[in-house]
C-alpha positions as CSV (number, residue, x, y, z in Angstrom):
1,M,-0.1,0.1,0.0
2,F,2.9,2.1,0.8
3,R,4.2,1.2,-2.7
4,T,0.6,2.6,-4.1
5,M,0.6,5.7,-2.0
6,A,3.9,6.9,-3.5
7,A,2.5,5.9,-7.2
8,L,-0.6,8.4,-6.7
9,G,1.9,11.6,-5.7
10,L,1.5,10.5,-1.8
11,T,-2.1,12.3,-2.0
12,L,-2.1,14.2,1.3
13,G,-5.2,13.8,3.8
14,L,-5.4,10.2,3.4
15,V,-5.7,7.7,6.2
16,V,-1.9,6.1,6.6
17,P,-2.9,2.1,6.0
18,A,-2.1,-0.6,8.7
19,W,0.4,-3.1,8.3
20,G,-0.1,-4.6,11.4
21,Q,2.9,-4.5,13.9
22,P,4.7,-1.2,14.3
23,A,8.0,-0.7,13.0
24,G,10.5,-2.2,15.9
25,A,14.2,-2.1,15.9
26,S,14.6,-5.9,14.1
27,L,13.0,-4.5,11.4
28,A,14.8,-1.3,10.3
29,D,18.4,-3.8,11.4
30,Q,17.2,-6.0,8.4
31,V,16.3,-3.0,6.0
32,K,19.7,-1.8,6.5
33,K,21.4,-5.2,6.4
34,D,19.0,-5.7,2.8
35,P,18.6,-2.1,1.4
36,N,17.8,-3.6,-1.9
37,N,14.9,-5.5,-0.6
38,T,11.6,-3.0,-1.5
39,D,9.5,-5.7,0.5
40,L,10.8,-4.7,3.5
41,I,11.5,-1.0,2.8
42,N,7.8,-0.9,2.0
43,K,6.7,-3.1,5.2
44,Y,9.1,-1.0,7.5
45,V,8.2,2.3,6.2
46,G,4.6,1.7,6.2
47,S,4.5,0.1,9.4
48,G,6.5,3.1,10.9
49,L,3.7,5.6,9.4
50,Q,0.8,4.0,10.5
51,S,2.7,3.9,14.0
52,A,3.7,7.1,14.2
53,F,-0.2,8.2,13.4
54,R,-1.5,6.4,15.5
55,L,0.7,7.7,18.4
56,A,0.4,11.0,17.0
57,A,-3.8,11.2,17.6
58,K,-2.9,11.5,21.5
59,D,0.8,12.8,21.3
60,P,2.3,14.4,18.3
61,D,5.8,14.5,19.6
62,K,5.6,10.9,20.0
63,G,4.4,10.5,16.9
64,L,7.3,12.6,15.1
65,K,9.9,10.7,17.4
66,I,8.6,7.8,15.1
67,M,8.8,9.5,12.1
68,D,12.6,10.9,13.5
69,E,13.3,7.3,14.1
70,L,12.0,6.2,10.1
71,T,14.5,9.5,8.8
72,A,17.6,8.3,10.2
73,T,17.2,4.6,9.0
74,I,16.2,5.6,5.5
75,D,18.8,7.9,5.3
76,Q,21.1,5.4,5.8
77,L,19.8,3.4,3.6
78,K,22.3,3.3,0.3
79,P,20.8,0.8,-2.3
80,D,22.4,-0.3,-5.9
81,K,19.1,-1.2,-7.5
82,P,17.2,0.6,-9.6
83,D,13.5,-0.4,-7.8
84,A,14.9,0.2,-4.0
85,K,16.5,3.4,-5.2
86,R,13.3,4.7,-6.1
87,L,11.5,3.2,-3.7
88,V,14.0,4.7,-1.1
89,M,13.4,8.3,-3.0
90,Y,9.4,7.9,-2.4
91,A,10.3,6.6,1.3
92,K,11.7,10.3,1.8
93,V,8.7,12.2,0.2
94,A,6.2,10.4,2.4
95,I,8.0,10.8,5.4
96,T,8.7,14.5,4.8
97,R,5.1,14.8,3.8
98,Y,3.3,13.2,6.4
99,R,5.3,15.2,9.0
100,K,4.3,18.2,8.0
101,Q,0.5,16.6,8.9
102,I,2.0,15.4,11.9
103,E,3.2,18.4,13.2
104,L,0.3,20.5,12.0
105,Q,-1.6,18.8,15.0
106,R,0.1,20.4,17.7
107,I,-1.6,23.8,15.9
108,S,-4.8,24.8,16.4
109,I,-7.1,26.2,13.6
110,D,-7.6,29.4,15.8
111,D,-3.8,30.2,15.6
112,I,-3.8,29.7,11.7
113,V,-6.7,31.3,11.4
114,K,-5.0,34.7,13.8
115,K,-2.1,34.1,11.7
116,L,-3.7,34.5,8.7
117,N,-6.1,37.4,9.7
118,E,-2.2,39.0,10.6
119,K,-0.5,38.3,7.5
120,L,-1.9,36.7,4.2
121,D,0.9,34.2,2.6
122,A,0.3,30.8,0.5
123,E,1.7,28.6,3.4
124,T,-0.4,29.4,6.2
125,V,-3.6,28.8,3.7
126,G,-1.9,25.5,2.6
127,M,-2.0,25.0,6.5
128,Y,-5.3,26.2,7.1
129,G,-6.5,23.6,4.0
130,M,-4.9,20.7,5.3
131,K,-5.6,21.1,8.9
132,I,-9.2,21.6,8.0
133,G,-9.1,18.6,6.1
134,Q,-7.8,16.6,9.5
135,Q,-10.5,17.5,11.5
136,V,-13.3,16.5,8.6
137,G,-11.5,13.6,7.5
138,P,-12.9,11.3,10.5
139,L,-16.3,13.1,10.6
140,A,-17.3,12.3,6.5
141,R,-18.5,8.9,6.9
142,S,-19.6,9.2,11.3
143,E,-21.1,12.7,11.4
144,P,-21.6,14.0,7.9
145,E,-23.8,16.9,8.1
146,K,-21.3,18.5,11.0
147,A,-18.5,17.5,8.3
148,E,-20.5,19.5,6.0
149,K,-21.0,22.2,8.0
150,T,-17.0,22.2,8.7
151,I,-16.7,22.3,5.2
152,N,-19.2,25.3,4.4
153,E,-17.7,27.2,7.2
154,A,-14.1,26.8,5.9
155,K,-15.1,27.9,1.9
156,A,-17.0,30.6,3.2
157,F,-13.8,31.7,5.1
158,L,-11.3,31.1,1.7
159,D,-13.7,33.3,-0.2
160,A,-13.3,35.8,2.4
161,L,-9.6,35.1,2.0
162,L,-9.6,35.4,-1.5
163,K,-11.4,38.5,-1.8
164,K,-8.4,40.0,0.4
165,A,-5.5,38.6,-2.0
166,E,-5.7,41.2,-3.7
167,G,-4.4,39.6,-7.1
168,D,-1.2,37.6,-5.3
169,K,-0.7,34.8,-7.7
170,D,0.6,32.5,-4.9
171,V,-2.0,33.0,-2.5
172,T,-4.8,32.6,-4.7
173,Q,-3.2,29.5,-5.8
174,A,-2.6,28.2,-3.1
175,I,-6.5,29.0,-1.7
176,D,-8.0,27.4,-5.1
177,K,-5.7,24.2,-3.8
178,A,-7.1,24.5,-0.4
179,A,-10.7,24.8,-1.7
180,S,-10.2,21.7,-3.9
181,Q,-8.6,19.6,-0.9
182,L,-11.6,20.0,0.7
183,G,-13.9,19.4,-1.9
184,R,-12.9,15.6,-2.5
185,F,-14.8,15.0,1.0
186,E,-17.9,16.2,-0.6
187,R,-18.4,12.6,-2.4
188,T,-17.7,11.0,1.0
189,I,-19.9,13.2,2.8
190,A,-22.7,12.8,0.3
191,A,-22.3,9.0,0.4
192,A,-22.7,9.3,4.1
193,K,-26.0,10.8,4.2
194,K,-27.1,8.5,1.7
195,L,-26.6,5.7,4.2
196,K,-27.9,6.9,6.9
197,E,-31.1,7.8,5.4
198,L,-31.6,4.1,4.4
199,I,-31.2,3.2,7.9
200,G,-35.2,2.2,8.7
201,K,-36.1,1.7,5.5
202,D,-36.9,-1.7,3.5
203,A,-34.5,-3.6,2.4
204,T,-34.4,-4.2,-1.7
205,A,-35.1,-7.8,-2.6
206,L,-31.9,-9.9,-2.5
207,T,-31.2,-10.8,-6.6
208,A,-28.4,-13.0,-7.8
209,D,-27.2,-14.1,-11.7
210,A,-25.4,-17.0,-9.7
211,W,-25.5,-18.6,-6.3
212,V,-22.0,-19.7,-5.1
213,N,-21.0,-21.9,-1.7
214,G,-24.4,-23.0,-1.3
215,E,-28.0,-23.5,-2.7
216,P,-30.0,-19.8,-3.8
217,L,-31.4,-18.3,-1.1
218,T,-35.2,-17.2,-1.6
219,A,-37.3,-14.8,0.0
220,E,-39.0,-17.2,1.9
221,D,-35.7,-18.5,3.0
222,L,-34.8,-15.4,4.5
223,K,-38.5,-14.3,6.0
224,G,-37.9,-13.8,9.9
225,K,-33.9,-14.2,9.7
226,V,-31.6,-11.4,10.5
227,V,-29.5,-11.0,7.3
228,L,-26.4,-9.8,7.3
229,L,-25.4,-8.3,3.3
230,D,-21.4,-7.9,2.9
231,F,-20.2,-6.7,-0.2
232,W,-16.9,-7.5,-1.0
233,A,-14.8,-8.9,-3.6
234,V,-11.4,-11.6,-3.9
235,W,-9.4,-9.1,-4.4
236,C,-9.7,-6.6,-1.4
237,G,-7.5,-6.7,1.4
238,P,-9.6,-5.3,3.8
239,C,-12.3,-7.5,2.6
240,V,-10.6,-10.3,3.4
241,S,-9.6,-8.8,6.9
242,T,-12.9,-9.5,7.9
243,F,-13.2,-12.8,7.1
244,P,-12.5,-14.4,10.9
245,H,-15.5,-12.1,12.0
246,L,-17.7,-13.7,9.4
247,I,-16.6,-16.8,10.2
248,E,-17.3,-16.4,14.2
249,W,-20.7,-15.1,13.5
250,N,-22.0,-17.5,11.0
251,E,-21.2,-20.5,13.6
252,K,-22.1,-18.4,17.0
253,Y,-25.5,-17.4,15.2
254,A,-26.6,-19.1,12.4
255,D,-29.0,-21.4,14.4
256,K,-30.4,-18.7,15.9
257,G,-31.5,-16.8,13.1
258,L,-29.0,-14.9,11.3
259,V,-28.1,-15.3,8.0
260,I,-25.2,-14.2,5.9
261,V,-24.8,-13.4,2.2
262,G,-21.5,-12.1,0.5
263,L,-22.4,-10.0,-2.5
264,T,-19.5,-10.0,-5.2
265,G,-19.6,-9.7,-8.9
266,Y,-17.1,-11.0,-11.8
267,Y,-13.7,-9.6,-11.9
268,N,-11.9,-11.7,-14.3
269,F,-10.4,-13.5,-11.3
270,I,-9.2,-17.4,-11.5
271,W,-7.9,-19.8,-9.1
272,D,-4.2,-20.2,-8.7
273,D,-3.8,-23.8,-7.2
274,K,-0.2,-23.8,-6.6
275,G,-0.3,-20.4,-4.9
276,E,-3.7,-21.0,-3.3
277,T,-5.1,-17.6,-4.2
278,A,-7.1,-16.2,-6.6
279,K,-5.3,-13.9,-9.0
280,P,-6.2,-11.9,-12.8
281,S,-6.4,-13.6,-15.3
282,D,-4.8,-12.2,-19.1
283,D,-7.0,-14.1,-20.8
284,K,-11.3,-13.8,-20.9
285,V,-12.7,-16.1,-18.1
286,T,-16.0,-17.2,-18.2
287,P,-18.9,-16.6,-15.7
288,A,-18.5,-20.5,-14.8
289,D,-15.2,-20.6,-14.1
290,E,-15.1,-17.6,-11.7
291,Q,-17.8,-19.2,-10.0
292,E,-15.7,-22.3,-9.4
293,M,-12.7,-19.8,-8.5
294,L,-15.0,-18.9,-6.0
295,K,-15.7,-22.0,-4.4
296,K,-12.2,-22.8,-4.0
297,F,-11.6,-19.1,-2.6
298,A,-14.3,-19.8,0.1
299,A,-13.2,-23.7,0.9
300,H,-9.6,-21.9,0.9
301,H,-10.7,-19.3,3.2
302,K,-13.0,-21.8,5.5
303,L,-16.3,-19.7,4.4
304,K,-19.3,-21.4,4.9
305,H,-22.0,-18.6,4.1
306,R,-23.3,-18.2,0.6
307,F,-22.2,-15.9,-2.2
308,A,-24.8,-14.2,-4.2
309,V,-22.6,-13.2,-7.6
310,N,-24.6,-10.1,-9.7
311,K,-22.9,-8.4,-13.3
312,S,-25.2,-5.4,-12.5
313,R,-24.6,-3.1,-9.6
314,D,-28.6,-2.3,-8.8
315,L,-27.8,-3.8,-5.4
316,S,-24.4,-1.7,-4.4
317,E,-26.8,1.4,-5.9
318,F,-29.8,0.5,-3.5
319,Y,-27.6,0.0,-0.6
320,G,-25.0,3.0,-1.4
321,V,-22.0,0.9,-1.9
322,T,-19.0,3.4,-2.8
323,G,-16.1,1.1,-0.7
324,I,-15.7,-2.2,0.2
325,P,-16.1,-4.3,2.7
326,H,-19.7,-2.9,3.3
327,V,-21.8,-4.5,5.5
328,V,-25.7,-4.1,5.8
329,V,-27.9,-5.4,8.7
330,I,-31.3,-6.2,8.6
331,D,-33.6,-7.2,11.3
332,R,-36.4,-10.1,11.0
333,H,-39.1,-7.5,9.7
334,G,-37.3,-6.6,6.7
335,K,-35.8,-3.4,8.1
336,I,-32.0,-2.0,7.6
337,R,-30.8,-1.4,11.0
338,L,-27.4,-0.9,10.3
339,I,-24.7,0.0,7.4
340,K,-20.8,0.0,8.2
341,V,-18.1,0.6,5.5
342,G,-14.4,-0.4,5.7
343,A,-13.1,-3.2,8.5
344,G,-11.8,-2.7,12.0
345,E,-12.7,-3.5,15.6
346,S,-14.5,-1.1,15.8
347,N,-16.8,-1.6,13.1
348,A,-16.8,-5.4,14.0
349,K,-17.7,-4.6,17.4
350,E,-20.6,-2.5,16.6
351,I,-21.9,-5.1,14.0
352,E,-22.2,-8.3,16.4
353,D,-23.7,-5.5,19.1
354,M,-26.5,-5.1,16.7
355,L,-26.4,-8.7,15.5
356,E,-27.4,-10.2,19.5
357,K,-29.7,-7.0,19.7
358,L,-32.0,-8.4,16.7
359,L,-31.5,-11.7,17.0
360,A,-33.0,-11.1,20.6
361,E,-36.1,-9.9,18.7
362,K,-39.2,-12.0,18.1
363,A,-40.0,-12.7,14.1
């Protein structure tokens, strides 16, 4: 994922991906001993950034200490292979840019506004845009109305600054850039508002072009059941990370009235028997062959619930799917009660709490 961020120009404002264990001395030593190992560099920098951001949320100074350690290690690397050289260069850029975000956490938005009112300059305008982005990012999905209000107030402030810029090209460009960066949250906010509007509404009919890993489900089969719809794909790492929870819930609650359905599509993937993994194919894969791949995929991951495979996006559009994994929980009366987007223990807890609540209700 670090490699992907680098290739995309290290877009600021994105949540740093989780890599599992934080960077430690042993991993740093491995990187120093093998500076041409791009996998190690990716793992070291990715886990270090994740660890730094996690610490910085409560204590920016601790986050910056991790960044100092990353910088010191990366600066020591002297790879001689082109891929490794390029990745080290990307790592230095990433560390510098993400360091700025952590440093920004030490500054309040009020201090930035005060500074802009005293003296209007491009650098401080950029800081303002990034600071608002830090505030809006965590709210965009969980509290979209609050995020929208913050963005609207920020845009009004930027408009006021634009009038004061008096044709200053650098400041004008910085204001335009800040407004554009804030605009990228609008799609997420709109999607989150749609999801909130779906809560309490009737679920739509479950459709499938094909059923895999079990017999087809009918409306009668789902009547009086608590249904968990899991929108996912074989290429989605975060989706795979939720499998242990899906397996656990199926084992714990299937006899109590829970039905889990994995909703996916055709992505031209085949099963690699030797590597025991799904992989994209250069040749055209037939629906039947892709369904066979999904059977093997399910068996490999010990998934017992059924998959509904669809060519159309009708269900995805109805349930407002803009990213996966995307879970919809429907009660025994066919009402949508919970929608969660993304992986993570926080989402898993909310989903399981809702499942237990709904399963305790009478049909």
